[in-house]
C-alpha positions, 0 to 999 in steps of 0.5 A: 449087759453085754455087747453094744446093741445101740437102739435096741436097748432103748426099744426094750426100755420103751416097751418096759415103760408101756407095761409099767403104766398099764399095770401101775397108773391106777395105784399111782393115782391113789398115791398122789391123792393121798399125798395131796389130801392127807398132808394138807392142814385142812380138807378131806383125809382118806382113811386108807388107800382102799378108802380113796380107791372106793371114793374114786370108783364111786364118783368117776368109775375106773376112768378116774383111776387113769386120770393123767395117764396120757402124759404118763404113757408118753413120759414113762415110755420115753423115760423108761427107754432112756433109763434102760438104754443109758443104764445098759450102755453106761454099764457096758462102758464102765466094764470096758466091754468085759462081761462079769459074772457077778454084780459090781456095785462100782459099775451099777451105782454110777450107771443107774444114778446117771440114767436116773439123773438124765430121765428126771428132765423128762419125768418132771414136766410129764409128772407135773401134768399127771399130778395136777390132773390126778388131784383135781378129780374126786374130793378136789378143792380145785374150783371147776373154773381152774381145772384142766381138761387134758394134759395139753391144756394143763401144759399150756395154762402152766406155761401161761401163768408160770412161764416155761420154767413152770413145767419144771417145778420140782425138778431138783426133787425129781432128780434126787428121787430118780438118781438115788432111787434107780441106784437102789432099784438096779442094785436090788434087781442085779443082786436078786437076779444073780442070787436066784439064778445061782441057787437055781443052777445048783438045784438044776442045770436046766434053764427054761423060760418059766424060770426066767419069768419067775426070776424077772418077776421077783427081781423086778418086784423087789427092786421096785419096793426097794426104790420106793422105800428109799425115796418115797419122802422125796416123792411126797415133797415133789407132789406137794411142790408140783400141785401147790397153786401158789407161785411163791411156795417153797420148792425146797423138799427138805423144808417141806418134809420138815413141816410134814414131820412136825405136823404128822411125824415120820408117817406123814413123810411116807404118806401113800406108802400102802398103794405105792408098795402094792403098785411097786411090785407088779408094775416093776415086775411087769417092766423087768419081765417085758424088758428081759423078753424084749432083750431076748427077742431083739438078740441083745447079749447079756451077762 
């Protein structure tokens, strides 16, 4: 990343988070609804992500695809700020202030995993509210009297019925998903970025903004696909843990995945893969392009 830039790393990360939500939230809503409905033993089953999207648009319009977006904006913006800031500064610290021309796994993995573990404490409450808002829309089995009117209403009712610890339901699963997933994301991002820049330098010594944009799109998009390909089963388990109303239900992600595997096979553990992959490329490409642009504008030096 380069030299210490203090708060600027966090500002750049915050802007990346905002662009992620704008582009990716509708796909996330479809993913969550698929994970909730298609892994249950009874109730409606969607044939595909497109089938789910069509039903939401017919009954609720575009607004239905942005259910829970308020908490997502707050959570993802703050989370992204922390993730990119912590990753940048942890990486710099492990490099000892010396810039390296090539990606270093022994620096990237611990920096990304540490950042991922920290942001899980922010993401868990915001995603719990987001998921509960998302599943109560079209085709929901949640009774009208039990529905939430807003993310704040969801938070208040959750604390009243489950205590403060209730908003951290699924915390361990979120920590595992974020620490593993971000290690995979940043490894993919750094290596794709390094390889593409190396090849482009061989082809031409000129560097321009259009080339940087293309590299950002590809490295961020492929990083996002790698992230979700690695940890989607954990995300499926997290959705079930956070949206199941019974307080006594298990919160062990591996026990839940075992039950899903017995019922639906490996395909069940990857429920929502379609909209997740479709979302992953543009949302993460937007995040990286925004981040790299902010880094340039803010004058942050990078290797």
